[in-house]
C-alpha positions as CSV (number, residue, x, y, z in Angstrom):
1,M,103.5,109.0,80.2
2,S,106.8,110.6,80.6
3,G,107.9,114.1,81.2
4,S,109.7,116.5,83.6
5,S,109.1,116.0,87.3
6,K,106.8,118.0,88.6
7,R,105.3,119.5,92.1
8,L,101.7,119.7,93.1
9,D,99.9,121.0,96.0
10,V,98.0,118.1,97.6
11,Y,94.9,118.8,99.5
12,N,93.7,117.2,103.1
13,L,96.8,114.8,103.1
14,E,97.3,113.8,107.1
15,F,100.5,112.4,107.2
16,Q,101.4,110.8,110.5
17,C,104.4,113.3,111.5
18,P,104.4,116.6,110.2
19,D,108.1,116.6,109.3
20,E,108.5,112.8,107.7
21,E,107.8,112.4,103.9
22,M,105.6,109.7,102.5
23,Q,106.3,107.6,99.6
24,I,103.3,105.9,97.9
25,G,105.2,103.9,94.7
26,A,106.4,106.4,93.1
27,Y,104.9,109.4,94.4
28,V,107.0,111.2,97.4
29,F,104.6,113.5,98.9
30,E,106.2,116.1,101.6
31,P,104.3,117.9,104.4
32,V,104.4,121.6,104.2
33,D,106.3,123.7,106.2
34,D,103.4,125.0,108.6
35,Y,101.9,121.5,108.1
36,C,100.3,121.6,112.0
37,D,98.0,124.5,111.3
38,R,97.1,123.5,108.1
39,Y,95.9,120.6,110.0
40,K,94.0,122.0,112.6
41,A,92.2,124.2,110.1
42,L,90.5,120.4,109.1
43,Q,87.5,119.9,110.1
44,H,87.4,118.1,113.2
45,F,84.8,117.0,115.7
46,I,86.2,116.7,119.1
47,S,89.1,117.8,121.5
48,V,92.6,115.8,121.6
49,G,94.9,116.8,123.1
50,G,98.7,116.1,122.7
51,G,100.0,114.2,119.5
52,H,102.4,116.1,117.0
53,C,100.5,119.0,116.5
54,G,99.5,119.9,119.9
55,G,96.1,118.4,119.8
56,T,93.1,120.0,118.4
57,E,89.6,121.7,118.8
58,P,86.0,120.4,117.4
59,T,86.2,122.7,114.5
60,T,83.9,122.9,110.8
61,G,87.2,123.7,109.6
62,S,87.8,123.6,104.9
63,H,90.4,123.0,102.5
64,Q,94.0,123.4,103.9
65,I,97.0,122.5,101.5
66,T,99.3,120.6,103.5
67,G,101.5,119.3,101.8
68,Q,102.5,118.6,98.1
69,V,103.7,115.8,95.6
70,T,106.3,115.0,93.1
71,R,105.8,113.2,90.4
72,P,108.2,110.9,88.5
73,K,109.3,111.9,85.4
74,E,107.4,108.6,83.8
75,E,104.2,108.3,85.1
76,R,102.3,104.6,85.4
77,A,99.0,105.1,84.2
78,A,96.2,104.7,85.8
79,A,94.8,101.2,86.6
80,L,91.5,102.3,87.5
81,G,88.6,103.4,85.4
82,W,87.8,107.3,85.2
83,G,86.1,108.8,83.2
84,H,88.6,112.1,81.8
85,R,91.6,112.0,79.9
86,D,95.0,110.3,80.7
87,P,94.4,109.0,83.9
88,T,97.5,108.8,85.6
89,E,98.5,106.1,88.7
90,L,98.7,110.1,91.0
91,D,94.4,109.3,90.3
92,D,94.4,105.9,91.6
93,I,96.5,107.0,95.0
94,L,94.6,109.8,95.4
95,L,91.8,108.0,96.1
96,L,93.1,105.4,98.3
97,L,94.2,108.6,100.4
98,S,90.7,109.3,100.1
99,L,89.1,105.8,101.3
100,F,92.0,105.2,104.0
101,T,92.0,108.6,105.2
102,R,87.9,109.4,105.5
103,R,89.3,112.9,103.8
104,K,88.7,114.2,99.9
105,V,92.8,114.1,99.1
106,F,93.4,115.9,95.6
107,V,95.9,118.1,93.7
108,L,95.7,120.7,91.9
109,E,98.1,122.3,89.4
110,A,100.0,125.8,90.5
111,E,97.7,127.9,87.9
112,D,94.5,126.2,89.1
113,R,95.0,127.9,92.6
114,G,91.7,130.3,92.7
115,E,89.6,128.7,91.3
116,A,86.9,127.6,93.0
117,L,86.2,124.1,94.7
118,I,83.4,121.8,94.5
119,A,84.8,118.7,96.6
120,D,83.4,118.0,100.4
121,P,85.9,119.2,102.8
122,R,84.1,117.1,105.6
123,L,85.3,114.2,107.0
124,F,84.0,111.0,105.3
125,H,81.4,109.7,107.8
126,Y,82.3,105.8,107.0
127,G,85.3,104.4,105.8
128,G,87.1,104.2,109.4
129,G,86.5,100.4,109.3
130,L,89.1,99.9,105.6
131,G,91.4,102.2,107.2
132,L,92.4,100.2,110.5
133,S,92.4,97.4,108.1
134,L,96.0,98.2,106.7
135,P,98.5,96.5,108.3
136,K,100.8,98.6,111.6
137,A,104.2,99.3,112.1
138,K,106.4,99.8,115.3
139,R,106.7,103.6,115.0
140,P,108.7,105.8,118.0
141,D,106.7,108.6,120.2
142,P,108.6,111.8,121.4
143,F,105.6,111.3,123.6
144,W,104.6,107.8,124.6
145,G,107.8,105.7,123.3
146,D,107.4,103.0,120.7
147,E,104.2,102.5,119.4
148,Y,102.2,100.2,116.7
149,S,100.2,102.0,114.4
150,I,98.8,102.6,110.9
151,D,101.4,102.0,108.3
152,L,100.7,104.1,105.4
153,A,102.8,104.9,102.9
154,N,103.8,100.9,103.1
155,G,99.7,99.7,103.8
156,L,98.5,101.7,100.6
157,S,102.0,101.6,98.3
158,G,101.0,97.4,98.7
159,V,97.1,98.5,98.2
160,N,97.9,100.4,94.8
161,E,100.2,97.4,93.4
162,T,97.9,95.0,94.3
163,I,94.9,96.9,92.2
164,R,97.5,96.7,89.6
165,S,98.1,93.4,89.4
166,E,96.6,91.0,86.8
167,N,94.9,89.2,89.0
168,W,93.2,91.6,90.4
169,Q,92.2,93.0,87.4
170,S,91.2,90.2,85.8
171,T,88.4,89.8,89.2
172,Y,88.0,93.2,89.4
173,G,88.3,95.0,86.4
174,K,88.7,99.0,86.9
175,G,87.3,99.1,90.0
176,H,84.3,100.7,90.0
177,F,82.8,99.7,93.0
178,L,85.5,101.3,95.1
179,F,83.9,104.7,93.2
180,L,81.1,103.7,94.7
181,F,82.1,103.3,97.9
182,G,83.9,106.5,98.5
183,S,80.6,108.1,97.7
184,A,78.8,106.1,100.5
185,C,81.5,106.8,103.3
186,H,80.4,110.7,102.0
187,R,78.7,112.4,105.1
188,Q,75.8,112.0,104.3
189,I,72.0,110.7,105.1
190,I,72.2,107.1,105.5
191,E,69.6,105.8,102.5
192,T,72.3,107.1,100.2
193,S,75.1,105.0,101.8
194,F,73.0,102.1,102.3
195,L,71.4,101.9,98.6
196,L,75.1,102.5,97.4
197,S,76.1,99.7,99.6
198,W,73.6,97.7,98.2
199,T,74.6,98.0,94.1
200,I,78.6,97.6,95.6
201,W,77.1,94.3,96.7
202,E,75.6,93.1,93.5
203,H,77.8,94.8,91.3
204,L,80.5,92.8,92.8
205,F,78.3,89.2,92.7
206,R,78.5,89.7,89.0
207,L,82.1,90.2,88.5
208,H,82.3,86.7,90.5
209,N,80.1,85.1,87.7
210,E,79.9,86.8,84.5
211,H,82.0,84.1,83.1
212,W,79.3,81.2,83.9
213,I,76.6,83.3,84.3
214,S,75.1,85.4,80.9
215,Q,74.8,88.9,82.0
216,R,70.4,88.1,81.3
217,S,70.8,85.5,84.4
218,I,72.6,87.5,86.2
219,K,69.9,90.3,86.3
220,N,67.3,87.5,87.4
221,V,69.1,86.0,90.0
222,N,67.5,87.0,92.7
223,A,68.6,89.7,95.5
224,R,68.8,87.8,98.3
225,E,70.5,85.4,97.1
226,K,73.4,88.1,95.9
227,I,73.4,89.1,98.9
228,R,74.2,86.1,100.7
229,Y,76.6,84.8,97.6
230,V,78.6,87.9,99.1
231,L,78.5,87.1,103.0
232,T,79.7,83.8,102.3
233,H,82.5,84.2,99.4
234,Y,84.0,87.4,101.8
235,G,84.2,85.4,104.5
236,L,81.4,87.1,106.8
237,V,79.7,83.8,107.2
238,D,81.5,80.2,107.1
239,Q,77.7,79.6,105.6
240,I,74.1,80.9,105.2
241,S,72.2,79.5,108.7
242,Q,68.4,79.8,108.8
243,D,68.9,83.2,111.2
244,D,71.3,84.3,108.8
245,A,69.2,84.1,105.8
246,K,66.0,86.0,107.9
247,N,68.7,88.4,108.2
248,V,69.1,89.0,104.5
249,D,65.0,88.7,104.0
250,R,64.9,91.8,106.2
251,L,67.6,93.9,104.7
252,T,65.8,93.1,101.7
253,L,62.8,94.4,102.4
254,I,64.0,97.2,103.7
255,R,66.1,98.2,100.7
256,H,62.7,97.3,98.6
257,R,60.8,99.5,100.5
258,L,63.6,102.6,101.0
259,S,63.6,102.1,97.0
260,H,59.8,102.5,96.1
261,D,59.0,104.7,98.8
262,G,61.8,107.0,99.6
263,S,62.2,106.5,103.6
264,F,62.9,103.4,106.2
265,A,58.9,102.1,106.9
266,E,60.3,101.1,110.8
267,S,62.2,102.9,113.4
268,N,65.3,101.0,113.8
269,D,65.9,100.3,109.8
270,A,68.8,102.8,110.1
271,M,70.6,101.1,112.5
272,A,70.3,97.9,110.3
273,A,71.6,100.3,107.0
274,D,74.3,101.3,109.2
275,L,75.2,97.5,109.9
276,F,74.8,96.8,106.0
277,V,77.4,99.8,105.4
278,R,80.0,98.2,108.1
279,L,79.7,95.4,106.3
280,T,80.7,97.0,103.5
281,E,83.6,98.0,104.7
282,F,84.7,94.7,105.5
283,V,83.9,93.2,102.0
284,V,86.0,96.3,100.5
285,A,88.8,95.5,102.9
286,R,88.8,91.8,101.8
287,T,88.5,93.0,97.2
288,L,92.1,95.0,98.2
289,G,93.7,92.4,100.6
290,L,93.9,92.9,103.6
291,E,92.3,91.8,107.1
292,P,89.4,93.5,108.1
293,S,89.0,95.3,110.9
294,E,86.7,94.2,113.7
295,V,87.0,97.6,115.4
296,F,84.0,98.1,114.7
297,S,82.6,94.6,115.4
298,P,80.7,94.1,111.6
299,K,80.6,90.3,112.4
300,E,79.7,90.6,116.4
301,R,77.0,92.8,115.4
302,W,75.6,91.0,112.3
303,D,75.2,87.5,114.9
304,R,73.2,90.2,117.2
305,F,70.8,91.4,114.1
306,S,70.4,87.4,113.7
307,R,69.2,87.1,117.4
308,G,67.0,90.3,117.0
309,E,69.1,92.3,119.3
310,L,69.5,95.9,118.9
311,L,73.0,96.7,117.2
């Protein structure tokens, strides 16, 4: 797609430095002049002292224009399966920014200002494990000296090229599971995040097996087998042990009861569901060619789950 270069307002994007632009692919994102004020007006849950913007306090927050993006004259079509007409690479990048920064990042044309925004301005509840899976780089810090921190621009540029590669698209198609994952990360009841995550695992099983198993046969594969497959395929376990099999059986029962009864049956089912969503963060990181973060200890928690310990 070709046209003239154009600048668009960007909502809710966190910049690593308030005076540095960020380039992802051919798109250059620049913070607005009053970025720190806009950043502090986003939703925050805890008090944080220091930092480039002088710290934050807990606040409900709202959507904020935190930057602008310059579109190149020549734009590539989107790699992912969007539902609107003529999606571009920028749509893909905005989705990746949302998934990796845990805020709904979007753009508006200048003529669209003043319209009601339907996007959720709240911080995502999940997705932290994915965001911390990006590679790190040494950056100078005026307060603490040199430090290693997430390299958002280069990391997402790499992920963006990954999803555009022939190999990735031959495996994952239009990446519909990424849209499901974005929905699972939103701040909502755990039941919804758990069921969406379960759908992602079954979807991944189909993607990896549809070239040799018929669609009818895939539908007839027991849900337990699909979950076991994803566990081993993405390296959460080397092979399914008896304890792993019992874990899968328990999760399958939780999912079955939730789907049919509308609620968790036991008091610790919610903790098991939370673990499953964290495991999904691990799996999604692997699908994007990243080394999953262990900050939320998904593999350790799975082992404890196997031993019947509290999560």
